[in-house]
Each structure stands twice: as structure tokens, then as C-alpha cells.
SEMI-190382 format. One record per residue (C-alpha): x, y, z; residue number from 0. Coordinates in steps of 0.25 Angstrom, whole numbers. Layout:
% SEMI-190382
X / Y / Z / NUM $
...
END
This chain:
% SEMI-190382
257 / 344 / 493 / 0 $
251 / 337 / 482 / 1 $
258 / 325 / 477 / 2 $
246 / 316 / 474 / 3 $
246 / 320 / 459 / 4 $
260 / 315 / 456 / 5 $
258 / 304 / 446 / 6 $
265 / 290 / 449 / 7 $
277 / 285 / 442 / 8 $
268 / 275 / 435 / 9 $
259 / 285 / 430 / 10 $
270 / 294 / 424 / 11 $
276 / 281 / 417 / 12 $
263 / 278 / 410 / 13 $
264 / 292 / 403 / 14 $
267 / 290 / 387 / 15 $
278 / 300 / 388 / 16 $
285 / 293 / 399 / 17 $
283 / 280 / 393 / 18 $
289 / 285 / 380 / 19 $
302 / 289 / 387 / 20 $
302 / 274 / 392 / 21 $
305 / 271 / 377 / 22 $
318 / 279 / 378 / 23 $
322 / 278 / 393 / 24 $
324 / 267 / 402 / 25 $
312 / 264 / 410 / 26 $
319 / 266 / 423 / 27 $
323 / 280 / 420 / 28 $
309 / 284 / 415 / 29 $
304 / 279 / 429 / 30 $
315 / 287 / 436 / 31 $
312 / 299 / 428 / 32 $
297 / 299 / 431 / 33 $
300 / 296 / 446 / 34 $
310 / 308 / 447 / 35 $
300 / 317 / 440 / 36 $
290 / 314 / 450 / 37 $
299 / 317 / 461 / 38 $
302 / 330 / 456 / 39 $
288 / 333 / 455 / 40 $
284 / 328 / 469 / 41 $
296 / 336 / 475 / 42 $
291 / 349 / 467 / 43 $
277 / 347 / 472 / 44 $
281 / 345 / 487 / 45 $
291 / 358 / 485 / 46 $
281 / 367 / 478 / 47 $
267 / 362 / 482 / 48 $
263 / 363 / 467 / 49 $
251 / 355 / 464 / 50 $
251 / 346 / 451 / 51 $
239 / 338 / 444 / 52 $
242 / 324 / 441 / 53 $
243 / 327 / 427 / 54 $
252 / 339 / 428 / 55 $
262 / 330 / 437 / 56 $
262 / 318 / 428 / 57 $
264 / 328 / 416 / 58 $
276 / 335 / 424 / 59 $
282 / 321 / 428 / 60 $
280 / 315 / 414 / 61 $
286 / 327 / 407 / 62 $
299 / 329 / 416 / 63 $
301 / 314 / 416 / 64 $
301 / 314 / 401 / 65 $
310 / 326 / 401 / 66 $
320 / 319 / 410 / 67 $
320 / 306 / 403 / 68 $
322 / 314 / 389 / 69 $
334 / 321 / 396 / 70 $
340 / 308 / 400 / 71 $
339 / 302 / 387 / 72 $
344 / 313 / 378 / 73 $
355 / 318 / 388 / 74 $
358 / 333 / 390 / 75 $
369 / 335 / 380 / 76 $
363 / 342 / 368 / 77 $
368 / 349 / 356 / 78 $
370 / 364 / 357 / 79 $
372 / 374 / 345 / 80 $
382 / 384 / 351 / 81 $
379 / 397 / 346 / 82 $
387 / 405 / 357 / 83 $
400 / 407 / 348 / 84 $
409 / 400 / 359 / 85 $
416 / 389 / 352 / 86 $
421 / 381 / 363 / 87 $
409 / 382 / 372 / 88 $
412 / 373 / 385 / 89 $
397 / 372 / 388 / 90 $
394 / 367 / 375 / 91 $
405 / 356 / 373 / 92 $
416 / 364 / 368 / 93 $
421 / 360 / 355 / 94 $
411 / 354 / 345 / 95 $
416 / 343 / 337 / 96 $
417 / 342 / 322 / 97 $
408 / 332 / 315 / 98 $
420 / 324 / 311 / 99 $
424 / 323 / 326 / 100 $
410 / 320 / 330 / 101 $
409 / 308 / 320 / 102 $
423 / 302 / 323 / 103 $
418 / 301 / 338 / 104 $
405 / 295 / 334 / 105 $
411 / 285 / 325 / 106 $
421 / 281 / 337 / 107 $
409 / 281 / 347 / 108 $
400 / 271 / 341 / 109 $
409 / 259 / 341 / 110 $
422 / 255 / 346 / 111 $
437 / 261 / 344 / 112 $
451 / 259 / 345 / 113 $
452 / 268 / 357 / 114 $
462 / 260 / 364 / 115 $
466 / 249 / 355 / 116 $
477 / 249 / 345 / 117 $
471 / 243 / 332 / 118 $
484 / 241 / 325 / 119 $
490 / 233 / 337 / 120 $
477 / 228 / 343 / 121 $
481 / 231 / 356 / 122 $
476 / 242 / 366 / 123 $
480 / 256 / 363 / 124 $
479 / 270 / 369 / 125 $
467 / 280 / 368 / 126 $
476 / 291 / 367 / 127 $
484 / 287 / 355 / 128 $
471 / 290 / 346 / 129 $
474 / 305 / 348 / 130 $
489 / 306 / 351 / 131 $
494 / 306 / 337 / 132 $
484 / 317 / 332 / 133 $
487 / 326 / 344 / 134 $
502 / 324 / 342 / 135 $
501 / 328 / 327 / 136 $
493 / 340 / 330 / 137 $
501 / 345 / 343 / 138 $
515 / 341 / 341 / 139 $
515 / 335 / 355 / 140 $
522 / 322 / 358 / 141 $
511 / 315 / 365 / 142 $
495 / 318 / 368 / 143 $
485 / 312 / 378 / 144 $
471 / 316 / 378 / 145 $
461 / 316 / 391 / 146 $
448 / 321 / 393 / 147 $
449 / 336 / 394 / 148 $
460 / 346 / 396 / 149 $
458 / 347 / 411 / 150 $
461 / 332 / 412 / 151 $
473 / 334 / 403 / 152 $
479 / 344 / 413 / 153 $
475 / 335 / 425 / 154 $
482 / 323 / 418 / 155 $
495 / 331 / 415 / 156 $
496 / 336 / 429 / 157 $
493 / 324 / 436 / 158 $
504 / 316 / 428 / 159 $
515 / 326 / 428 / 160 $
513 / 334 / 440 / 161 $
506 / 327 / 451 / 162 $
510 / 331 / 465 / 163 $
520 / 341 / 458 / 164 $
520 / 355 / 454 / 165 $
514 / 361 / 442 / 166 $
517 / 376 / 439 / 167 $
507 / 384 / 432 / 168 $
505 / 400 / 430 / 169 $
494 / 406 / 439 / 170 $
488 / 413 / 427 / 171 $
486 / 399 / 421 / 172 $
478 / 392 / 431 / 173 $
466 / 392 / 423 / 174 $
451 / 387 / 426 / 175 $
445 / 379 / 415 / 176 $
431 / 376 / 413 / 177 $
421 / 371 / 424 / 178 $
431 / 377 / 436 / 179 $
442 / 368 / 433 / 180 $
455 / 374 / 436 / 181 $
470 / 371 / 433 / 182 $
473 / 371 / 449 / 183 $
462 / 361 / 451 / 184 $
466 / 352 / 440 / 185 $
481 / 353 / 445 / 186 $
477 / 350 / 459 / 187 $
469 / 338 / 454 / 188 $
480 / 333 / 446 / 189 $
489 / 333 / 458 / 190 $
499 / 343 / 453 / 191 $
503 / 355 / 462 / 192 $
500 / 369 / 456 / 193 $
510 / 380 / 456 / 194 $
506 / 393 / 452 / 195 $
515 / 403 / 447 / 196 $
515 / 418 / 442 / 197 $
502 / 426 / 443 / 198 $
489 / 426 / 436 / 199 $
493 / 436 / 426 / 200 $
509 / 434 / 425 / 201 $
517 / 422 / 426 / 202 $
532 / 421 / 421 / 203 $
541 / 409 / 418 / 204 $
549 / 413 / 431 / 205 $
536 / 410 / 439 / 206 $
536 / 395 / 433 / 207 $
551 / 394 / 436 / 208 $
551 / 399 / 450 / 209 $
540 / 389 / 454 / 210 $
547 / 377 / 448 / 211 $
551 / 366 / 459 / 212 $
555 / 352 / 460 / 213 $
540 / 348 / 461 / 214 $
536 / 355 / 448 / 215 $
530 / 345 / 438 / 216 $
527 / 354 / 426 / 217 $
523 / 368 / 421 / 218 $
510 / 371 / 417 / 219 $
505 / 381 / 408 / 220 $
489 / 383 / 406 / 221 $
484 / 390 / 394 / 222 $
474 / 400 / 398 / 223 $
464 / 397 / 387 / 224 $
451 / 402 / 394 / 225 $
457 / 416 / 400 / 226 $
467 / 426 / 397 / 227 $
475 / 434 / 408 / 228 $
478 / 447 / 400 / 229 $
485 / 460 / 404 / 230 $
497 / 460 / 413 / 231 $
501 / 446 / 410 / 232 $
512 / 437 / 408 / 233 $
512 / 421 / 405 / 234 $
523 / 412 / 403 / 235 $
525 / 408 / 389 / 236 $
524 / 392 / 386 / 237 $
538 / 392 / 380 / 238 $
544 / 398 / 393 / 239 $
536 / 388 / 401 / 240 $
542 / 377 / 392 / 241 $
556 / 382 / 393 / 242 $
554 / 382 / 408 / 243 $
549 / 368 / 409 / 244 $
560 / 363 / 400 / 245 $
571 / 369 / 408 / 246 $
565 / 363 / 421 / 247 $
561 / 350 / 414 / 248 $
546 / 352 / 418 / 249 $
534 / 349 / 409 / 250 $
526 / 361 / 404 / 251 $
511 / 358 / 402 / 252 $
502 / 367 / 394 / 253 $
487 / 366 / 397 / 254 $
482 / 372 / 384 / 255 $
467 / 372 / 388 / 256 $
459 / 373 / 375 / 257 $
471 / 370 / 367 / 258 $
471 / 373 / 352 / 259 $
478 / 366 / 340 / 260 $
476 / 377 / 331 / 261 $
481 / 391 / 331 / 262 $
468 / 399 / 329 / 263 $
474 / 413 / 328 / 264 $
473 / 413 / 313 / 265 $
458 / 414 / 315 / 266 $
459 / 426 / 324 / 267 $
460 / 418 / 338 / 268 $
470 / 422 / 348 / 269 $
483 / 414 / 347 / 270 $
482 / 401 / 357 / 271 $
492 / 392 / 360 / 272 $
491 / 379 / 352 / 273 $
494 / 365 / 357 / 274 $
504 / 363 / 346 / 275 $
511 / 376 / 351 / 276 $
512 / 372 / 365 / 277 $
518 / 359 / 361 / 278 $
529 / 367 / 352 / 279 $
532 / 375 / 363 / 280 $
536 / 363 / 372 / 281 $
525 / 362 / 382 / 282 $
526 / 348 / 387 / 283 $
511 / 345 / 388 / 284 $
499 / 353 / 382 / 285 $
485 / 350 / 387 / 286 $
472 / 355 / 380 / 287 $
457 / 352 / 377 / 288 $
452 / 345 / 365 / 289 $
438 / 351 / 365 / 290 $
442 / 366 / 365 / 291 $
450 / 373 / 354 / 292 $
454 / 358 / 349 / 293 $
440 / 356 / 345 / 294 $
439 / 341 / 350 / 295 $
431 / 334 / 361 / 296 $
434 / 336 / 376 / 297 $
448 / 331 / 379 / 298 $
461 / 335 / 386 / 299 $
473 / 334 / 377 / 300 $
488 / 333 / 382 / 301 $
499 / 334 / 372 / 302 $
515 / 335 / 374 / 303 $
526 / 327 / 379 / 304 $
525 / 312 / 377 / 305 $
531 / 308 / 390 / 306 $
522 / 317 / 399 / 307 $
510 / 312 / 391 / 308 $
514 / 297 / 393 / 309 $
514 / 300 / 408 / 310 $
500 / 305 / 407 / 311 $
496 / 293 / 400 / 312 $
501 / 284 / 412 / 313 $
493 / 292 / 422 / 314 $
481 / 285 / 427 / 315 $
473 / 298 / 427 / 316 $
472 / 298 / 412 / 317 $
462 / 287 / 412 / 318 $
452 / 296 / 419 / 319 $
455 / 307 / 409 / 320 $
455 / 298 / 396 / 321 $
447 / 301 / 384 / 322 $
437 / 292 / 377 / 323 $
436 / 287 / 364 / 324 $
426 / 298 / 360 / 325 $
435 / 310 / 364 / 326 $
447 / 303 / 358 / 327 $
439 / 302 / 345 / 328 $
433 / 316 / 345 / 329 $
448 / 322 / 347 / 330 $
453 / 313 / 337 / 331 $
444 / 318 / 326 / 332 $
445 / 332 / 331 / 333 $
460 / 333 / 330 / 334 $
458 / 327 / 316 / 335 $
453 / 340 / 312 / 336 $
466 / 346 / 315 / 337 $
474 / 335 / 308 / 338 $
466 / 337 / 296 / 339 $
470 / 353 / 295 / 340 $
462 / 365 / 296 / 341 $
456 / 362 / 310 / 342 $
449 / 375 / 310 / 343 $
439 / 369 / 299 / 344 $
438 / 355 / 305 / 345 $
437 / 358 / 320 / 346 $
424 / 364 / 325 / 347 $
430 / 373 / 335 / 348 $
441 / 378 / 326 / 349 $
431 / 381 / 316 / 350 $
423 / 389 / 324 / 351 $
434 / 397 / 330 / 352 $
439 / 401 / 316 / 353 $
426 / 404 / 309 / 354 $
428 / 416 / 301 / 355 $
419 / 427 / 306 / 356 $
414 / 430 / 292 / 357 $
409 / 416 / 291 / 358 $
402 / 418 / 304 / 359 $
396 / 429 / 300 / 360 $
390 / 422 / 287 / 361 $
385 / 411 / 296 / 362 $
378 / 421 / 306 / 363 $
371 / 427 / 294 / 364 $
366 / 414 / 289 / 365 $
361 / 410 / 303 / 366 $
355 / 424 / 306 / 367 $
347 / 423 / 293 / 368 $
342 / 408 / 296 / 369 $
338 / 413 / 310 / 370 $
329 / 424 / 305 / 371 $
323 / 415 / 295 / 372 $
320 / 405 / 307 / 373 $
314 / 416 / 316 / 374 $
306 / 423 / 307 / 375 $
294 / 422 / 316 / 376 $
302 / 430 / 327 / 377 $
304 / 442 / 318 / 378 $
303 / 455 / 326 / 379 $
306 / 447 / 339 / 380 $
321 / 444 / 336 / 381 $
333 / 451 / 330 / 382 $
342 / 442 / 322 / 383 $
356 / 447 / 318 / 384 $
370 / 443 / 315 / 385 $
380 / 449 / 324 / 386 $
395 / 449 / 326 / 387 $
400 / 442 / 339 / 388 $
412 / 436 / 347 / 389 $
413 / 422 / 349 / 390 $
421 / 414 / 359 / 391 $
431 / 402 / 358 / 392 $
426 / 396 / 372 / 393 $
431 / 384 / 379 / 394 $
442 / 391 / 387 / 395 $
449 / 395 / 375 / 396 $
452 / 410 / 369 / 397 $
446 / 417 / 381 / 398 $
448 / 431 / 374 / 399 $
445 / 427 / 360 / 400 $
432 / 432 / 353 / 401 $
429 / 426 / 340 / 402 $
421 / 436 / 330 / 403 $
409 / 430 / 326 / 404 $
394 / 431 / 322 / 405 $
381 / 427 / 327 / 406 $
366 / 429 / 327 / 407 $
360 / 439 / 337 / 408 $
345 / 436 / 340 / 409 $
340 / 448 / 348 / 410 $
327 / 443 / 356 / 411 $
316 / 451 / 363 / 412 $
317 / 442 / 376 / 413 $
328 / 436 / 385 / 414 $
337 / 428 / 376 / 415 $
339 / 418 / 387 / 416 $
325 / 413 / 384 / 417 $
329 / 409 / 370 / 418 $
343 / 404 / 374 / 419 $
336 / 395 / 384 / 420 $
327 / 389 / 373 / 421 $
339 / 388 / 363 / 422 $
347 / 380 / 373 / 423 $
335 / 369 / 375 / 424 $
334 / 366 / 360 / 425 $
339 / 354 / 353 / 426 $
350 / 358 / 349 / 427 $
352 / 369 / 359 / 428 $
357 / 383 / 354 / 429 $
366 / 391 / 363 / 430 $
367 / 405 / 358 / 431 $
373 / 418 / 366 / 432 $
364 / 427 / 373 / 433 $
365 / 442 / 372 / 434 $
355 / 453 / 378 / 435 $
342 / 450 / 371 / 436 $
348 / 441 / 360 / 437 $
354 / 428 / 358 / 438 $
367 / 426 / 349 / 439 $
370 / 414 / 340 / 440 $
385 / 414 / 336 / 441 $
388 / 406 / 324 / 442 $
402 / 403 / 326 / 443 $
399 / 391 / 335 / 444 $
387 / 386 / 327 / 445 $
390 / 373 / 319 / 446 $
386 / 372 / 305 / 447 $
374 / 363 / 307 / 448 $
369 / 372 / 318 / 449 $
367 / 384 / 310 / 450 $
354 / 379 / 304 / 451 $
349 / 375 / 318 / 452 $
350 / 388 / 325 / 453 $
338 / 396 / 318 / 454 $
328 / 384 / 322 / 455 $
333 / 383 / 336 / 456 $
331 / 398 / 338 / 457 $
316 / 397 / 333 / 458 $
313 / 385 / 342 / 459 $
319 / 392 / 354 / 460 $
310 / 405 / 351 / 461 $
298 / 397 / 349 / 462 $
300 / 390 / 362 / 463 $
300 / 403 / 369 / 464 $
286 / 408 / 363 / 465 $
END
């Protein structure tokens, strides 16, 4: 087993490429990267018996150490152009923010702000007051509270109002949200006791009524925003649950999930309950996400009765779930798009969801022409054309909804996975759909400034495969 040709740490550190990294990285990190890569190569030689010349070994260690240090310096988060047609793509960060929202966040991130100070009084204030007024005006609720995501919102509600007590929920609404987080597990973590009623496909108000006991803390309704049970079904209308709660003096909580503030049915989407409608129907508390249909940063928003939200503000768990100044700034600006009116033109998520198919066809035509111009050298090897397709809302919303759209199909004479892998590793990365022998670029989820980038990225990826 040959280890004699492994270079020393000092020898590698003298390489000009390593020395250039010392100008942008701390020396101790550079030395550690070299040591780590030498150890990786040592283990490989011992395990495989491969022989390396000293020059080959030094080149390998230098290249890998530089790669490791560049990754540390640059970080792993990178811009991705979403060409999948899935508007709320969880793997790609869900809702993209508007330029105005990004600018507002940046302006407050670069200095100090009045996060917890009342500038009028010169005294300490509450971070939650910055959002409460705007949320109340938009939803009609008595009070509001923001935490770091909707799972946290549900956890805080249950822990505050139902710890060591029973919460009644329909068996057909025991949803699993992303990443295997389930309502029963969140409920158990909160300290509440789950009481399931009804069956998977049918639950009646009488099921709730029979389950109520002296230990019941609240009635929970969970909107099945990421799936639908169809066929022989029945679920309890929210108005009936609210009526039962009023009669028995029990709070009714609605977990709306990807809650929307706008009725999107005029644009051809299925009717979904809005936050405002839930409040009007008398629900005591509504929880929903900030980074889904609302179109803001990740957050969990709780709206409803002031006395219940005041109780949550006294819960010590709130400190572990609280949002920072950047989330507050982002949500404040995103909600500003609703205050200004016509949010479908100001909130990127809503703009993508409500795009006119005719406009999408025009966009696809322009992009198709640009791609053909860019890829002239591949004439005869590729077939590029505009196609009709169906896009998705994504993000656990509108699970059965398909959005008529348009895109570009590029038929290839080789495995499309090869091209897609190259596209994913570019700067910025481009993520299309894959079809048998082809890739598809949906134009719905392309931002205006990204349209001009796509043809060049395709050319670079194809060149890298040659």
C-alpha cells in the first residue's frame, strides 16, 4: 500500500492556488481543508490500493481543498430559475418575494430599526405590533400574532389553550404536512390530548357533540389543503362547528394551512375558504402560513379573538417561536401589496396563479424563438417547439387544481437526465420538467428578468456535454 507519494501539508500550502485561497479564507480553515483532503486520499489509497504519483496526489489534494474552501466561502444556497410550472415549489423556497418586499427587507437589515421600541414614547415596545394593525385591517379579526411557521402557530394555540386537555378533530382531517410532520404528533408535542371522531370519509356534527366532555378544551377544524377525499363523503360545515362551539362555550380553531386572503375563483381556480370568510363565520382562531398563497416570507399567522391571542402572548413558548426583524419586514411589505389593492398584480405568487393563458402562449412563443436562435449550432439534433401543458399551484394548496399553461419542449437524442443535471449545476441553476426524451420549460414560473437567461443557460449546459 503506497503512501510515500502523499505530499506533506506544507508542500500543498505552498501551491499558488492554495495561497490565493488564504487571501479570502482564514488560514486555519485553509490548513484544515488541506489536512482533511490528504486524509481522504490516504483512506482511498488504503482501501483501494490505487497508486498515485506525487504530482497526481498533490493536484488532487489542491483541487479538492480549493473546491471545499470555495464552497465554505460562497455557501450552498444559490439562485434557481424555476421552470417546472409549480408556483409554490417547497424545495425551491415556496413564495418568491416582490422586488419591493426584498428592498424593504434589505433597507432594515443593514442597520438598526425600532423592532421593540415605541419611538413616540421612547419606551420598549412589542415586535408584534408592527404587523397587527395591517393584518387586522385585511382579515377583520380582533387580534393577530405571528410566529415562525404554521406548525408553530398550531403548536402554540394547542399548548396555550388545551395543554393536558382534550381537542376534538375529525379523523378525515388528521393531515400530514411537509417533511412527515403530522397533526397528531404536533398535538402530542403541545401536551393536548387528541380525540378523533367520525371516519376517514364521513364525519357529522353529532360525532363532535357526542365526544364533548368536561375535559374538552376546544374543537379543531383542519383544512385539507394538500389533499382531497372524494366520493362517498361528508364533512362538518364550519358554520355548524361554530354553532356547536358557541352553544357549549368551546373555542373553535381553524387550521387553514396555506390560507389565502383573496378569492381566486374569478381566475378559474377552485373556490377555497379565505381567512376573512373564516373570521366572518365566527371561528375563534385561524392559523395559516405566510409563504404560501399569501406570498410572503415563512411565517405562521394566528388571527381571531383578542382574549385568546392575549393568552398566547403570555405563553413562554412564544419566545422560542418568535419571528425576527427580517421576517416582520418581509411580511409587512408583502401585506402592503394587499393594502394597495389589486394584489394579483403586486404579489408574485398571485400574479403567476392568475396569468392569462393567452399571455403565457405569447411568452412561450418569444422564448421558443430565442432558444432556437441561441441553439442554431444544434440544428437537426434538437426539436424545439411550443406546447400546451398543465401547471400546478404546489405548496400544499389546491391539490386537484391544474392550471392551463404553455411551455417549451426540447426533444433530445439522448437521456434528458444528463442535460438536467448540467442545468442544475449552473449559476444560476435552471430546473425544468423531464419528459421521455425531452425537457420542458414552463413559462408560468419564470420571472421577467429570467426569460433572457434561459437560452444561454441551455447552450452552456449542452456545450458542457460535448
